[in-house]
N, C-alpha and C positions, 0 to 999 in steps of 0.2 A: 307683386314681383317675387318670384321664387327666390329663395335663398340659395347660396352657393353650395351647401351642403345637398340640398334636394336636387339641384341640377346636376350634380357630378353624377348621379345614377341615373339620369334620365336623358343626357345628352348623346347624340349619335352622330357619327360621319355618314351623311345620306349619300354622298358622291366621292369616290376616291380621287377626282381630278379638281382639287380644291386649292392647290398650291399656287403662289404668286407666279404670274405669267408676264415677263418684261414686254412681251409683244402687245398685250393689252394696255399697259402704260404708255408705250410709245405711241399709240394710236392717237392720244390726247395731248403729247408733249407739244409745246409751242416754242416759238423764238421770242427774243426781246421785243419785237413788234407788239407782242400781246400787251406789254405794259403801255404803249402808245394809244391811250384811251383815257376818256375822262376820268374814270374811276380810279385806275392806278395813278394816273398824274396827280390827282388831288390827294390821294392817300400819301404819295411820296413828298408832295409839298408840305402836308401837316407834319410828317417825320422829320424833314429836313429843317422845317422853321422852327420846332420844339427843340431838335437836337443842336442846331447851330446858335440859336439864341441863348441856350443853355450852356453851350462850350464857351461862347464869348464872356458870360458871366462868371464861369469856373476860373477861367484865366486870371480875372481879378480877384473874386471871392476865396479860392483857395488853389493858388498856382502850383503847379507840379514841381516846386522846387524842394520839397521835402518828401519823404517816404510816403507819409500819409496822403499828401496831394497827389502823387503819382498814382498810388493804388487808387484813389477816388476817381482820377481821371480815366484810368484803365477800365474800372468797373462801369464807368458811364458810357464809354466807347463800345465796351462789351454789348450792353444793351442795344445800342444802335446797330451793331453788327447783326445780333440775333434778329432783331425786328426786320431788317432788311433782307437777310437769309431767308427767314421763314416765308415772308410776304412773296419775294420773289420765286422761292422754291415752289410754294403753293400755285402761284400763277403759271410757271413754266412747267411743272410736272402735269398738271391738269388733272382731271378726275377719272379719266380712264373712259374710253367709249366703247360700247359694244360693237363689235365687228359689223360693218355694212351686210345686210342680208344674212344676219346669224339666224340660225334654227337649230332646236335640239335634235339630237341624234336619231331619237325614236319619233316618228311621225305620230305616234298615238298621243304625244305630249303637246302637240299643236294646239289642240282644243283648251288647254290649261293656260294659255298665254295670249297676250293681246299683240295685235300686229301693227307695225308702224308703216304707214304708206310712204313716209318720206324717207326713213332709212331702208326700206323695201326688206325688212326682215323682223323677226318676232323679238319681242323685249324680253331680255333675260330676267329672272327674278331680281327684284329690288331697283330695277333700272326703270327710268322715265325719260321720256323724250323732252328736251330743252328747247324752247323756241328761239333762244338767243345763240346757244352753240349750233343748234340745227342738227343734233346728233342724239341719240338715246344714250344717256350717261349712267354708268355704274353706280349704284347705291347713291342716287342722287339725294342731295339734302335741300340745296337751293343755288341758284345762280346768283353769285356775289359779284356786283359791279366793281368792288374795290380791288380784286384780282382779275377782273374781266374774264372769268371763266367760271364753270359750277364748282361747288365744294361737293366732292364725292368721294369715291373709294380709294383712290390712290393719293390725293392730296388733303384728305380728312386731318391726317395728323399734324402736317405743316400748317395748315389753317388753324387748328386749335392752338398750336404752339405760338403761332403770331398773335392769337387773341390773348393768351396769356402774358407773353413778354411785352406787348405795346403798352398796357395798363402799368406794369412794373416800371418800366423805362420812363413812362410819363410821369408817375409819381415821383422819381428820382428827379427828372428834369424840372418838376413843379417846384419841389422843395428847393432846388438851386436857384430857380428864377424868383421865388417869392422872397427867399432870404437876400439874394441880391439886390431886389427892388427895396427892400427894407433898408439895406445898407446904404443904398444911393440916396433915398429919400432923406435919412438922418445923417448924412455925411458930414455935415457941418458939425453936428454933435460930436462925432468921433474925433474929427479935426482939433476941437478945442478942449475936449473933456477926456480923450482917449489916452492911453499910455503909449501910443505910437507902434503897437505890435498888432492892432486890429488890423484885418485887410480893408482897404478903402475902394469902394466900388463907384465909379463915375459913369453916369448915363446922361445923354443929352436927351432932348425932347424925343426924337426919333427913336433913340434906343429904349427910353422908357415905353413908348408906345409899343413897339415890337416885343418887348419882354412881357408886357400885360396882355398882348394878343397871345403870345406864346402860353402864359398861364391859363387863359381861358381855353385853349386848344388843348392843352394837357389834361385839364380837369374834365373838358368834354369827352376826350378819349377814355379816360379812367373810368367814368361813368357808363358810356354807350357801349365800348367794346368790352369792358368788364362784365356788364349785364349778357352781352352776347356770349361770353366765354362760359358763363354759370349756365346758359341754356344749352349750349354746345355739349357741355361736360354731362349734364343730365341725360342728353340723348346718347352719349357714349355708355353711361353706365346702364341705360335701358337697351342698348343696341337697336335704336331705332332712329331714323331721320326725321326731319319735321313732317314730310309726306306721309311717311308710315304711321306716325302718330295720329295724323287725321283719318287715315284708312281704318286703323285700329279702333279709334274712337267711334267712327260711323258703324263698324263691324258689331260693337257691342250694342248698339242701339237699332240696329237692322232687325225688323222682323224676319226671324230664321225658323225653319222647321227643325226643331230640337231632334226628333226622331230620324231625320234624314240627314241634316248636316252636323248635328252635335253642337257642343258649345264651341266656340271660338278661342282658339289658343294662339297667341302671337309666337310664331316659330323661332325667332331668332333671339329670344331673352335667355342667354345660358348662364345667368348669375353676373353679379356685379364685377367680380374679378376678372372671369373669362371675357364678359363683354368688352372691358378695358382693353384687354390685351389682343381683342379683334382689331383695334384701331393702331394702338401703340405696341410696338414689338422691339425686342433688343437687336434685330436684324436691320430695323429701320423700314421694313417693307411690311404691309398688310397681311394677314394671314390666307385671305381667300384670293382666288383668281378673278373675282369681280362677276363671275357667271354662277357659280354654284357656292352654296353657303352651308356651314354647320348649322343644324337645326336641332330643335328638343325632340324628345320621344313622344311619338304620337302626331307629328307633323311631317311633311314632306317637303320637298323643293317647291311645290306648287300651292301650299296652304294659302299663302298671302296672295298670289296671282289669281287663284279661283275666287277668293274673297272679292277681289278688286272688280273680276268680271261679273260677279253677282251684283255688286254695287252699281257698276255701270249699267247694267241691264235695267235695275230699278230706276236709275236716272232718266233712262230713255223712256220708261213707261211713264214717269212723271212729266216728261217734257209736253209742252203745248205748242200747237202750230199758230203762227201768226203770219198776217200778210203784211207788207210794207204799203203803207198809205201815204208816205211823205218821205222826199229825198233827204239823204243825210250824207255829208261828205267824209265823214270820219274824223272830223277834228276833234281835239281834246276838250275845248272850251267853245261849244257851239252856241253863241250869242244869239243867232238867228233862231234858235228853239226856245228862247226865253231865258230870263235871268235865272229862274230857279233851276233848269236843266243845266245852265252854264256854271253855275256856283255850286253844284253839288254833284260832281262827277265821282264815280266809283273809285275808292281808295285802293287801287290795283295797278300793277304794271302790264295787265292784260291789254290787248290792242282793242282799239276801236274799229268797227268795220263799216266801210262806205255801204249804204244800201239804197235802192231804188224802188220807185213805186212798182209793185207787182212782185218783188221777191218774195220767196216764203223763207220764214226763219223757224227753226225748232228752238224754243226758249226753255232754258233750264235754270236760269236764276233771275230773280227780280229785286229791284231797288225802288225807291220811291219815284225817281224820275228816270231810271235807266233799266235795261234788260240785257242779258247776255244769252246768246245762242248760236247756233250753227245755221248758215246759209245752206238751204237745200238746193243742191246743183243739179242740173240736167244732166244725162248721160254724157253730152259733148263736153260739158264743162268739168265733169267728174274725172275726166282722163288724166288730168293734172294730179300732182302729188299732194299739194297742200290744201287742208281743208280751210274754210273761210268762217271763223268763229270770233266772236268777240262782242264788245258792249255798244249798244246804240241807244238812243233816246226813246223812252217808252211812248211818247207821243206821236212817234213816226209809224206804229204798228198797231194792228187791231187783231183780237182774238179770231181766229177762224176755224172753228171745230169741224166744217166739212173737209178740211184738209187732213184730218187724222188719219185716212186710209193712205193717202199719199206719203204721210210722215212714216208709217210704219213700213210700208213696202219699198220705199226708195231711199229712207235715210238709215234705216236700223237694220237692213239685211244687205251687207256689202256682198260682193261676188266672193265665190268661194267660201262663204260662210266664215271668213276671218273675222277675229275679234279686233275692232279698231278702237283707238284712244280718240 
């Protein structure tokens, strides 16, 4: 990673239209109904269980009848406000979606970008298509089930603030709950041997169980969300998303023609300080418009997208044709395919695809008992927008090298020579 001093002399603005555009943010804004989903509902339950059980204990352990007690309660409730605000804000803002049918102004740039069949437009630099949101997402990092939308360009700051505040608030709540449970367990001691000034905490069996469960939830949040916060901050200081980290790592290991391509330079690393302010700004809005980005000297807007296209091309060259010899309905745990297949599914949220005898699959990934690939569609079937790709049991297919010509001509050469993901 370059130092800030080095980067100051090497960074340039590649495109003059990079400023925040509220129209792009509005494209992904949602209503409160976005929270009516298993992810946000579970997150809200955890937040309120920890907060309310802690509040119940505070009113006995340190009631707000003194200045210290009132300040303590205000701080405790402030954590709750910040957690809810940043979580709901991150969900409702959304990541920002690339406009449907988007394309660069210069037709010569089309060859440097991937084309999205579903959105019927080109993918802007740093954007990726999300299967859950069903849109191309600006600077997509990942789809987060806890906010029921992607973490991307416009809600990245709110998401990270949520990741920071949640462990801090849970640490405060855990201290309150542990101290209160201790006081409740040793209540007889304080009754008989105390001086009468100690706060007495009284919990029945249900209250005790609720508080113990709250302690467990709080510790779990501190560990899990705290680790995710560290990972996200590393991404911020590098100015790269999780997807871009994967692309960058593959770029360094890819066989490349040094004379023609040169050494790969990640274009968005502007130095730790400047990287930080690409996400967090005093205005509250990100620096870029989500389409064009500030890049390093020696790079351009398409440095990373061109690298992606070359990696995709190599991936297609490595793909092997398979023909389906056994039907599979697409179930996650296909017990009919054997215990080993059923008990060792891929650790991924990627879909399972139903296949029928005679289907042709272009396979790109292999596991011990599973394979991942694209179903090769006929011209009639290919008229629809969606590709059919996902996991299926390995035993359902056999390698068919005679279909290599079919694979190359029909699957890897889309009409109009557009680059598809």
